[in-house]
DRENTINU-325630 format. One record per residue (C-alpha): residue in three letters; chain; x, y, z. Coordinates in Angstrom, 3 decimals. Layout:
R   resn   chain          X          Y          Z
R    ALA       A          X          Y          Z
...
REM end
This chain:
R   resn   chain          X          Y          Z
R    MET       A    -41.075     85.994    -66.095
R    THR       A    -44.145     85.422    -63.945
R    ALA       A    -45.493     82.525    -61.889
R    SER       A    -48.238     82.177    -59.287
R    PHE       A    -48.648     80.493    -55.901
R    LEU       A    -51.337     80.011    -53.259
R    PHE       A    -50.295     79.543    -49.632
R    ASP       A    -52.504     77.065    -47.749
R    GLU       A    -52.570     74.899    -44.609
R    ARG       A    -49.902     72.613    -46.043
R    THR       A    -47.607     75.616    -46.284
R    ILE       A    -48.170     76.497    -42.636
R    GLU       A    -47.355     72.991    -41.424
R    ALA       A    -44.350     72.505    -43.698
R    PHE       A    -42.697     75.802    -42.855
R    MET       A    -43.420     75.496    -39.142
R    GLY       A    -41.762     72.089    -39.098
R    ALA       A    -38.742     73.228    -41.113
R    SER       A    -38.106     76.483    -39.263
R    HIS       A    -39.341     75.581    -35.730
R    ASP       A    -41.038     78.995    -35.845
R    ARG       A    -44.257     78.631    -33.861
R    ASN       A    -45.238     82.263    -33.636
R    PRO       A    -49.060     82.311    -33.299
R    LEU       A    -49.363     85.209    -35.737
R    HIS       A    -48.999     82.628    -38.502
R    TYR       A    -51.379     79.856    -37.463
R    ASP       A    -53.584     80.786    -34.482
R    GLU       A    -56.888     82.269    -35.682
R    ARG       A    -57.867     83.533    -32.238
R    TYR       A    -54.514     85.174    -31.547
R    ALA       A    -54.246     86.727    -35.011
R    SER       A    -57.773     88.153    -34.770
R    ARG       A    -56.438     90.565    -32.150
R    THR       A    -53.693     91.904    -34.389
R    GLN       A    -53.779     94.592    -37.045
R    PHE       A    -54.218     91.875    -39.680
R    GLY       A    -57.331     90.258    -38.232
R    ARG       A    -56.250     86.773    -39.333
R    PRO       A    -53.058     84.679    -39.634
R    ILE       A    -50.413     85.814    -42.100
R    VAL       A    -47.924     83.757    -44.093
R    TYR       A    -44.391     83.403    -42.720
R    GLY       A    -42.359     86.018    -44.582
R    ILE       A    -39.351     83.758    -45.135
R    CYS       A    -41.705     81.096    -46.469
R    GLY       A    -42.709     83.593    -49.148
R    VAL       A    -39.035     84.165    -49.951
R    ILE       A    -38.281     80.442    -50.307
R    VAL       A    -41.298     79.934    -52.564
R    ALA       A    -40.222     82.907    -54.689
R    LEU       A    -36.711     81.440    -55.027
R    GLY       A    -38.188     78.121    -56.124
R    LYS       A    -40.309     79.753    -58.818
R    TRP       A    -37.429     81.897    -60.085
R    CYS       A    -34.734     79.232    -60.303
R    ALA       A    -36.969     76.847    -62.303
R    GLY       A    -34.821     73.789    -61.673
R    ARG       A    -31.430     75.491    -61.759
R    SER       A    -28.919     75.079    -58.944
R    PHE       A    -27.587     78.316    -57.493
R    SER       A    -25.564     79.715    -54.634
R    LEU       A    -26.544     83.082    -53.233
R    ARG       A    -23.924     85.801    -53.096
R    SER       A    -26.149     88.546    -51.744
R    LEU       A    -29.770     88.758    -50.658
R    ARG       A    -31.931     91.790    -49.900
R    VAL       A    -35.489     91.223    -48.730
R    LYS       A    -38.081     93.809    -47.754
R    PHE       A    -41.479     92.716    -46.480
R    GLU       A    -43.796     95.482    -47.686
R    ARG       A    -47.154     93.884    -46.867
R    PRO       A    -48.281     90.583    -45.390
R    LEU       A    -49.292     87.561    -47.410
R    PHE       A    -52.514     85.778    -46.458
R    TYR       A    -53.410     82.113    -46.699
R    GLY       A    -55.905     81.083    -49.338
R    GLN       A    -55.178     84.007    -51.657
R    PRO       A    -53.300     83.626    -54.962
R    TYR       A    -50.131     85.674    -55.437
R    SER       A    -48.029     86.395    -58.494
R    ILE       A    -44.242     86.102    -58.481
R    LYS       A    -42.398     88.142    -61.101
R    TRP       A    -38.657     88.372    -61.740
R    VAL       A    -36.181     90.158    -63.977
R    GLU       A    -32.587     88.982    -64.481
R    LYS       A    -29.527     90.959    -65.527
R    GLY       A    -26.631     88.550    -65.617
R    ALA       A    -26.156     87.299    -62.083
R    ASP       A    -28.407     89.978    -60.578
R    VAL       A    -32.088     89.250    -60.040
R    GLN       A    -35.073     91.342    -58.928
R    ILE       A    -38.069     89.350    -57.656
R    ARG       A    -41.461     90.703    -56.614
R    VAL       A    -44.278     88.871    -54.871
R    PHE       A    -47.489     90.758    -55.440
R    GLN       A    -51.260     90.669    -55.648
R    GLY       A    -52.833     92.726    -58.382
R    GLU       A    -50.760     95.899    -58.502
R    THR       A    -49.636     95.760    -54.876
R    VAL       A    -46.134     94.523    -54.066
R    ASN       A    -45.949     92.429    -50.901
R    ILE       A    -42.308     91.291    -50.904
R    LYS       A    -39.295     92.793    -52.689
R    ILE       A    -36.258     90.561    -53.224
R    ALA       A    -32.937     91.526    -54.779
R    LEU       A    -30.218     88.910    -55.092
R    SER       A    -27.024     88.015    -56.862
R    TYR       A    -25.982     84.418    -57.392
R    ALA       A    -23.470     82.054    -58.899
R    ASP       A    -24.091     78.765    -60.642
R    TRP       A    -23.563     75.916    -58.215
R    ILE       A    -23.027     72.192    -58.326
R    ALA       A    -24.022     70.306    -55.217
R    ASP       A    -21.089     68.660    -53.502
R    ASP       A    -21.044     65.168    -52.049
R    ALA       A    -20.361     66.288    -48.505
R    ALA       A    -21.502     63.967    -45.773
R    PRO       A    -24.916     64.811    -44.323
R    PRO       A    -24.872     66.869    -41.122
R    SER       A    -24.710     64.974    -37.867
R    ALA       A    -27.688     64.872    -35.551
R    SER       A    -28.316     68.272    -34.010
R    ALA       A    -28.485     68.886    -30.273
R    PHE       A    -30.705     71.898    -30.931
R    VAL       A    -33.924     71.926    -28.886
R    PRO       A    -36.366     74.535    -30.226
R    LEU       A    -38.544     76.629    -27.972
R    ASP       A    -42.114     75.390    -27.590
R    ASP       A    -43.469     78.937    -27.450
R    PRO       A    -42.070     82.289    -28.560
R    LEU       A    -40.510     84.543    -25.972
R    ALA       A    -42.918     87.205    -24.729
R    VAL       A    -40.473     89.740    -23.323
R    GLN       A    -40.453     93.520    -23.051
R    TRP       A    -36.823     93.752    -24.075
R    THR       A    -34.552     96.143    -22.218
R    GLU       A    -31.313     97.541    -23.627
R    ASN       A    -29.247     95.382    -21.256
R    GLU       A    -31.125     92.223    -22.227
R    LEU       A    -30.609     92.912    -25.917
R    THR       A    -26.945     93.688    -25.386
R    ALA       A    -26.594     90.277    -23.764
R    TRP       A    -27.375     88.661    -27.125
R    ALA       A    -24.170     90.096    -28.576
R    ARG       A    -21.434     87.518    -29.114
R    ASN       A    -23.971     84.713    -28.831
R    LYS       A    -23.903     81.957    -31.399
R    PRO       A    -27.086     81.270    -33.344
R    SER       A    -28.709     78.087    -32.097
R    PHE       A    -30.484     76.049    -34.739
R    GLY       A    -30.881     72.561    -36.124
R    VAL       A    -32.492     71.323    -39.322
R    ASP       A    -35.148     68.617    -39.488
R    SER       A    -34.341     67.159    -42.906
R    VAL       A    -37.752     65.487    -43.279
R    ALA       A    -39.639     68.720    -42.576
R    VAL       A    -37.312     70.660    -44.859
R    GLY       A    -37.986     68.136    -47.602
R    ARG       A    -41.739     68.704    -47.327
R    LEU       A    -41.241     72.467    -47.547
R    LEU       A    -38.949     72.224    -50.562
R    ASP       A    -41.471     69.995    -52.341
R    LEU       A    -44.194     72.599    -51.891
R    ALA       A    -41.829     75.359    -53.021
R    GLU       A    -40.789     73.293    -56.077
R    LEU       A    -37.190     73.657    -54.944
R    GLY       A    -34.953     70.608    -55.045
R    GLU       A    -32.733     69.928    -52.040
R    ASN       A    -29.636     70.184    -54.256
R    GLN       A    -30.621     73.473    -55.872
R    ILE       A    -29.442     75.729    -53.020
R    PRO       A    -26.615     75.145    -50.532
R    LYS       A    -27.988     73.652    -47.331
R    PRO       A    -26.207     76.211    -45.093
R    GLN       A    -27.896     79.080    -46.967
R    LEU       A    -31.305     77.439    -46.615
R    ALA       A    -30.612     76.771    -42.927
R    PHE       A    -29.744     80.434    -42.443
R    LEU       A    -33.057     81.553    -43.965
R    LEU       A    -34.985     79.178    -41.720
R    TRP       A    -33.008     80.297    -38.677
R    ALA       A    -33.759     83.961    -39.469
R    SER       A    -37.486     83.209    -39.191
R    TYR       A    -36.950     81.272    -35.949
R    PHE       A    -34.787     84.007    -34.444
R    VAL       A    -37.292     86.775    -35.213
R    GLY       A    -40.494     84.877    -34.464
R    MET       A    -39.380     82.884    -31.437
R    GLN       A    -36.519     84.774    -29.832
R    VAL       A    -36.015     88.445    -30.694
R    PRO       A    -38.447     90.207    -30.784
R    GLY       A    -40.358     86.952    -30.231
R    LYS       A    -44.118     86.747    -29.855
R    GLN       A    -44.797     90.355    -30.898
R    ALA       A    -42.490     90.216    -33.927
R    LEU       A    -43.194     91.424    -37.437
R    PHE       A    -40.345     90.698    -39.877
R    SER       A    -39.383     93.813    -41.861
R    GLU       A    -36.050     93.319    -43.677
R    LEU       A    -33.323     90.757    -44.209
R    ASN       A    -29.930     91.538    -45.747
R    ALA       A    -27.187     88.958    -46.194
R    GLU       A    -23.830     88.633    -47.931
R    PHE       A    -22.450     85.157    -48.674
R    ASP       A    -18.895     84.264    -49.708
R    GLY       A    -19.777     80.859    -51.136
R    GLN       A    -17.547     79.057    -48.663
R    GLU       A    -20.200     78.271    -46.048
R    LYS       A    -19.969     74.581    -45.233
R    SER       A    -22.578     74.582    -42.505
R    PHE       A    -24.833     76.861    -40.460
R    PRO       A    -24.506     77.468    -37.600
R    ASN       A    -20.745     76.908    -37.509
R    GLU       A    -17.824     77.833    -35.280
R    THR       A    -17.651     81.366    -36.722
R    SER       A    -21.419     82.088    -36.798
R    GLU       A    -22.208     84.894    -34.377
R    ILE       A    -24.844     87.419    -33.363
R    GLU       A    -22.672     90.510    -33.025
R    GLY       A    -25.265     92.960    -31.780
R    VAL       A    -28.970     93.539    -31.158
R    GLN       A    -30.291     97.075    -30.781
R    PHE       A    -33.710     98.623    -30.245
R    ASP       A    -34.629    101.625    -32.410
R    GLU       A    -37.135    103.590    -30.315
R    ARG       A    -38.011    105.941    -33.182
R    PHE       A    -39.689    103.172    -35.139
R    ASN       A    -40.210    100.539    -32.420
R    ARG       A    -38.016     98.005    -34.173
R    ILE       A    -35.107     95.696    -33.431
R    ILE       A    -31.954     95.495    -35.553
R    ALA       A    -29.726     92.430    -35.279
R    THR       A    -26.361     92.068    -37.006
R    GLY       A    -23.898     89.235    -37.202
R    LYS       A    -21.889     86.670    -39.120
R    ILE       A    -23.172     83.634    -40.985
R    SER       A    -19.628     82.357    -41.372
R    HIS       A    -16.166     83.873    -41.435
R    ALA       A    -16.810     86.324    -44.303
R    SER       A    -20.600     86.106    -44.630
R    ARG       A    -22.750     88.659    -42.820
R    PHE       A    -26.383     89.474    -42.094
R    ASP       A    -28.657     92.266    -40.882
R    ILE       A    -32.169     91.566    -39.638
R    ILE       A    -34.823     94.215    -38.931
R    ALA       A    -38.115     93.399    -37.210
R    TYR       A    -40.845     95.557    -35.732
R    VAL       A    -42.126     94.971    -32.222
R    ARG       A    -45.900     94.832    -32.463
R    PRO       A    -47.724     96.327    -29.471
R    ASN       A    -49.859     94.091    -27.291
R    PRO       A    -53.633     93.849    -27.908
R    VAL       A    -55.710     96.871    -26.929
R    ASN       A    -58.326     96.627    -24.181
R    SER       A    -60.454     99.427    -22.768
R    GLU       A    -59.447     99.161    -19.140
R    ILE       A    -62.154     99.729    -16.536
R    GLY       A    -59.731    101.664    -14.354
R    GLU       A    -58.987    104.149    -17.145
R    ILE       A    -62.685    104.622    -17.921
R    LYS       A    -63.456    105.376    -14.269
R    LYS       A    -61.036    108.303    -14.462
R    LEU       A    -63.311    109.981    -17.040
R    ALA       A    -66.098    112.423    -16.165
R    LEU       A    -68.867    109.834    -15.878
R    ASP       A    -72.481    110.316    -14.800
R    PRO       A    -73.424    107.063    -12.992
R    GLU       A    -77.166    107.740    -13.493
R    ARG       A    -77.045    108.899    -17.114
R    PHE       A    -78.524    105.684    -18.564
R    HIS       A    -80.272    104.285    -15.488
R    GLY       A    -83.144    102.048    -16.547
R    ARG       A    -82.019    101.982    -20.202
R    THR       A    -80.762     98.988    -22.169
R    PHE       A    -78.151     98.941    -24.923
R    VAL       A    -77.663     96.269    -27.548
R    ILE       A    -74.135     96.523    -28.946
R    SER       A    -72.873     94.470    -31.884
R    GLY       A    -69.187     93.590    -31.882
R    GLY       A    -69.071     94.638    -28.246
R    THR       A    -66.304     92.454    -26.846
R    ARG       A    -63.307     94.378    -28.177
R    GLY       A    -62.295     97.533    -29.995
R    PHE       A    -64.727    100.432    -29.936
R    GLY       A    -67.608     98.096    -29.092
R    GLU       A    -65.909     97.144    -25.835
R    ALA       A    -65.290    100.802    -25.026
R    ILE       A    -68.885    101.921    -25.554
R    ALA       A    -70.232     98.877    -23.668
R    LYS       A    -68.142     99.725    -20.621
R    VAL       A    -68.820    103.463    -20.791
R    ALA       A    -72.577    102.829    -21.022
R    ALA       A    -72.544    100.224    -18.223
R    LEU       A    -70.524    102.412    -15.856
R    GLN       A    -73.115    105.154    -16.410
R    GLY       A    -76.030    103.014    -15.276
R    GLY       A    -77.025    101.305    -18.513
R    ALA       A    -77.750     97.621    -18.931
R    VAL       A    -75.672     96.265    -21.806
R    ALA       A    -76.431     93.318    -24.073
R    ILE       A    -73.181     92.569    -25.847
R    ASN       A    -73.296     90.676    -29.116
R    PHE       A    -70.252     88.851    -30.487
R    ARG       A    -69.723     86.412    -33.341
R    ALA       A    -66.652     84.347    -32.436
R    SER       A    -64.509     85.900    -29.684
R    SER       A    -65.875     83.888    -26.739
R    ASP       A    -62.757     84.406    -24.600
R    GLU       A    -63.029     88.170    -24.998
R    ALA       A    -66.748     87.999    -24.173
R    LYS       A    -65.972     86.179    -20.907
R    ARG       A    -63.298     88.749    -20.060
R    VAL       A    -65.536     91.773    -20.655
R    LEU       A    -68.492     90.225    -18.822
R    SER       A    -66.294     89.345    -15.848
R    GLU       A    -64.938     92.894    -15.639
R    LEU       A    -68.430     94.415    -15.747
R    SER       A    -69.727     91.936    -13.175
R    GLU       A    -66.977     92.978    -10.768
R    GLU       A    -68.317     96.549    -11.073
R    ASN       A    -71.882     95.326    -10.331
R    CYS       A    -73.026     96.399    -13.798
R    ARG       A    -76.007     94.810    -15.533
R    ALA       A    -74.537     93.007    -18.521
R    ALA       A    -74.961     89.872    -20.590
R    THR       A    -73.301     88.486    -23.704
R    PHE       A    -75.050     86.947    -26.708
R    GLN       A    -73.230     85.014    -29.398
R    GLY       A    -74.458     84.961    -32.993
R    ASP       A    -73.867     86.175    -36.520
R    ILE       A    -76.412     88.985    -36.766
R    GLY       A    -75.761     89.257    -40.490
R    ASP       A    -78.391     86.498    -40.541
R    ALA       A    -81.794     88.152    -39.981
R    GLY       A    -83.120     85.051    -38.199
R    VAL       A    -80.193     85.026    -35.774
R    ALA       A    -80.625     88.764    -35.149
R    GLY       A    -84.315     88.260    -34.376
R    ASP       A    -83.548     85.455    -31.911
R    LEU       A    -80.903     87.608    -30.242
R    LEU       A    -83.320     90.499    -29.685
R    ARG       A    -85.918     88.137    -28.204
R    LYS       A    -83.298     86.849    -25.760
R    VAL       A    -82.350     90.409    -24.825
R    LEU       A    -86.000     91.265    -24.168
R    ALA       A    -86.334     88.212    -21.962
R    GLU       A    -83.217     89.234    -20.017
R    PHE       A    -83.716     93.000    -19.719
R    GLY       A    -87.366     93.704    -20.624
R    GLN       A    -86.753     96.279    -23.370
R    VAL       A    -84.195     97.689    -25.805
R    ASP       A    -83.651    101.452    -25.808
R    TYR       A    -80.421    101.813    -27.815
R    CYS       A    -79.165     99.699    -30.695
R    ILE       A    -75.457    100.324    -31.381
R    CYS       A    -74.562     99.036    -34.871
R    ASN       A    -70.829     98.647    -34.464
R    ALA       A    -69.826     95.251    -35.932
R    SER       A    -67.655     95.283    -39.047
R    PRO       A    -65.508     92.789    -40.955
R    PRO       A    -61.709     93.260    -40.852
R    ILE       A    -60.724     96.354    -42.806
R    GLU       A    -57.701     95.791    -44.994
R    ALA       A    -56.073     98.534    -47.067
R    ARG       A    -56.665     97.384    -50.646
R    LYS       A    -56.434     99.085    -54.001
R    PHE       A    -59.600     98.927    -56.079
R    SER       A    -57.632     97.353    -58.917
R    ASP       A    -56.559     94.544    -56.567
R    LEU       A    -59.983     93.973    -55.040
R    GLY       A    -61.805     94.012    -58.342
R    ALA       A    -65.522     94.630    -58.702
R    ASP       A    -66.482     91.325    -57.062
R    GLY       A    -64.166     91.809    -54.083
R    PHE       A    -65.371     95.378    -53.618
R    ALA       A    -69.034     94.336    -53.703
R    HIS       A    -68.351     91.408    -51.354
R    PHE       A    -66.815     93.685    -48.718
R    VAL       A    -69.721     96.142    -48.912
R    GLU       A    -72.178     93.264    -48.569
R    LYS       A    -70.322     91.837    -45.543
R    SER       A    -70.279     95.283    -43.935
R    LEU       A    -73.978     95.948    -44.494
R    ALA       A    -75.183     92.546    -43.286
R    PRO       A    -74.665     92.891    -39.488
R    THR       A    -75.966     96.477    -39.462
R    LEU       A    -79.130     95.707    -41.425
R    GLY       A    -79.725     92.386    -39.659
R    LEU       A    -79.631     93.929    -36.191
R    LEU       A    -81.454     97.079    -37.238
R    SER       A    -84.389     95.212    -38.807
R    ALA       A    -84.863     93.128    -35.655
R    PHE       A    -84.543     96.216    -33.431
R    LEU       A    -87.260     98.125    -35.322
R    ARG       A    -89.680     95.212    -34.900
R    VAL       A    -89.429     94.890    -31.109
R    SER       A    -88.375     98.249    -29.663
R    PRO       A    -90.779    100.901    -28.318
R    PRO       A    -91.282    104.299    -29.985
R    GLY       A    -88.517    106.707    -29.036
R    ALA       A    -85.847    104.006    -29.063
R    MET       A    -82.617    104.959    -30.820
R    ALA       A    -80.504    103.246    -33.468
R    VAL       A    -76.862    104.343    -33.588
R    LEU       A    -74.547    103.723    -36.531
R    ILE       A    -70.828    103.663    -35.783
R    SER       A    -69.452    105.244    -38.951
R    SER       A    -66.085    106.762    -39.780
R    VAL       A    -64.532    109.981    -41.032
R    TYR       A    -63.321    107.784    -43.896
R    ALA       A    -66.892    107.907    -45.230
R    THR       A    -66.205    111.429    -46.426
R    GLY       A    -63.159    112.946    -48.047
R    GLY       A    -61.912    109.551    -49.160
R    LYS       A    -58.629    107.812    -48.395
R    SER       A    -56.442    105.907    -50.801
R    GLU       A    -56.879    102.117    -50.618
R    PHE       A    -60.044    102.363    -48.511
R    SER       A    -62.670    102.989    -51.201
R    HIS       A    -64.436     99.740    -50.251
R    TYR       A    -64.658    100.811    -46.614
R    ALA       A    -65.809    104.335    -47.494
R    ALA       A    -68.514    102.930    -49.782
R    ALA       A    -69.754    100.530    -47.092
R    LYS       A    -70.009    103.259    -44.464
R    ALA       A    -71.594    105.745    -46.882
R    ALA       A    -74.255    103.169    -47.785
R    GLN       A    -75.064    102.569    -44.125
R    GLU       A    -75.229    106.304    -43.435
R    LYS       A    -77.701    106.873    -46.260
R    ALA       A    -79.764    103.909    -45.081
R    PHE       A    -80.054    105.475    -41.607
R    GLU       A    -80.982    108.849    -43.052
R    SER       A    -83.738    107.328    -45.199
R    LEU       A    -85.035    105.059    -42.439
R    ALA       A    -85.463    108.083    -40.192
R    LYS       A    -88.152    109.246    -42.643
R    GLU       A    -89.787    105.823    -42.830
R    TYR       A    -89.823    105.393    -39.043
R    PRO       A    -90.553    108.850    -37.589
R    ARG       A    -91.319    107.426    -34.140
R    TYR       A    -87.711    106.192    -33.739
R    LYS       A    -84.454    108.094    -33.417
R    PHE       A    -81.479    107.557    -35.717
R    LEU       A    -77.946    108.718    -34.955
R    VAL       A    -75.035    108.492    -37.391
R    ALA       A    -71.730    108.996    -35.555
R    ARG       A    -68.598    109.448    -37.644
R    LEU       A    -65.640    108.456    -35.517
R    PRO       A    -62.047    109.568    -35.918
R    LYS       A    -59.267    107.059    -36.240
R    ILE       A    -59.272    105.296    -32.876
R    LEU       A    -56.873    102.892    -31.211
R    THR       A    -58.138     99.345    -31.653
R    ASP       A    -56.442     96.061    -32.499
R    GLN       A    -56.651     96.939    -36.199
R    THR       A    -54.955    100.323    -35.807
R    ASN       A    -52.540     99.108    -33.141
R    VAL       A    -49.339     99.174    -35.195
R    ALA       A    -45.690     99.383    -34.216
R    PHE       A    -45.142    102.768    -35.859
R    ASP       A    -47.805    105.336    -36.808
R    ARG       A    -47.225    108.915    -37.958
R    GLU       A    -50.852    109.734    -37.090
R    PRO       A    -51.479    108.313    -33.605
R    PRO       A    -55.159    107.421    -33.120
R    HIS       A    -57.522    108.620    -30.396
R    ARG       A    -58.172    106.516    -27.322
R    ALA       A    -61.346    104.487    -27.831
R    ILE       A    -62.669    105.322    -24.350
R    ASP       A    -62.460    109.072    -24.993
R    VAL       A    -64.451    108.760    -28.203
R    ALA       A    -66.893    106.385    -26.483
R    LEU       A    -67.578    108.985    -23.781
R    ALA       A    -68.165    111.640    -26.454
R    LEU       A    -70.616    109.300    -28.172
R    ALA       A    -72.412    108.556    -24.885
R    GLU       A    -72.859    112.297    -24.290
R    THR       A    -74.247    112.729    -27.809
R    VAL       A    -76.703    109.858    -27.297
R    ALA       A    -77.862    111.257    -23.960
R    ASN       A    -78.342    114.760    -25.404
R    PHE       A    -80.096    113.797    -28.645
R    PRO       A    -82.277    116.813    -29.635
R    ASP       A    -86.024    116.556    -29.033
R    ASN       A    -87.024    118.372    -32.233
R    SER       A    -85.666    115.790    -34.674
R    ASN       A    -85.394    112.029    -35.090
R    PHE       A    -82.174    112.109    -37.148
R    LEU       A    -78.751    113.401    -36.175
R    HIS       A    -75.458    113.163    -38.028
R    VAL       A    -72.344    114.036    -36.013
R    THR       A    -68.576    113.848    -36.406
R    LEU       A    -66.835    113.103    -33.110
R    ASP       A    -63.314    113.970    -34.240
R    LYS       A    -63.191    117.222    -32.272
R    SER       A    -65.274    115.868    -29.409
R    ALA       A    -62.714    113.270    -28.417
R    SER       A    -60.084    114.436    -25.958
REM end
């Protein structure tokens, strides 16, 4: 059987109220933009509850076992399919988009008739206002052992969530639902807390749970697995009911620290008297190249679209180093906005010598079959817009000999599964630069294919192929820009081996 569901703002509010889980990864656009996902993701347990509601189709059930694996995140505003197969009391449920599975659920259940037990008394539970932001030590995690789970249910908020999930309040035992909500609260607010990413949930129920938490509920142990940067918590739901929870610890956002850049072999006069315009220059590789250029004597005009806090941070850091820098907000995918931006840069710095086309939309691993032709074309269009918008304005106002630089990727050649849309976008931009070099012989065009570098998007808890430091690759790019050959106006380089 198959059903569908779209998670929206109502889902965020309902689940947040029911679970008390206020982890910003799920609702704060600004915070989530500095994670590997680039935008808020759906609460994993919310996806599980919705899937249970679709599967049970009005039946009442009591869980006997539950196995959940969060394979990929769910995003708000996107439709998902929920498919299930039953064999007696055993059920396999999948939440997926296209051909990609996002959540795997395996459960066994028994038919259940809601009892007439008195409603739970008012809870003394006071939820945290903000998630814990702790670098957990072994001793601190050990201290959680033998603790009782602390949780209380807001029946009104739970009712709103169940309505959205099409799950009646008498279709699943309240203690089992409370446990699921607590699991989200524990992971997102307590351990790991702010940097959490839910990975797996396993639970065994004996059908005798009368409440949760209860006098026998217990967190028996919490351990940190350094191999995979994840936390494993085990415990009891009730006397004979058990759980295991696994969650990754996401690393903190990546910044290119001035102090680390100053340790590199810099030439403080390399770009003296030259001005850079850098799109997407307040974080990621854009931040790295802006700081490397500024610390080598260049004036930097840093364009950003939405990250005003990051722009203030970068500008403050460069000002403390007495660098010439200014920030300019605007969506340069709009040719008019790009033209206005360049005029402002000219007014501030007098000329533009280097145009670094770095801005890119978030890059999500997606199968072509899931994206579809329209989604594929939309991503390519969004990728081309900021490059072409800035480039067209640059070519109208910059003097002969000025240089346009495309920040490309090794993914543009050789291909990589689930990144065909990204490869196509970069390949199109590369060919545009190569052709424009023939149309504009008085300008210089540099296509720089970068290796996988450490930015917010590649900053994951566990990676078998650790990326290069952005500042090392930025220095290699700066050296390439400074040593552009005199006998040509087009250069195509791969910086994979140049980065230290």
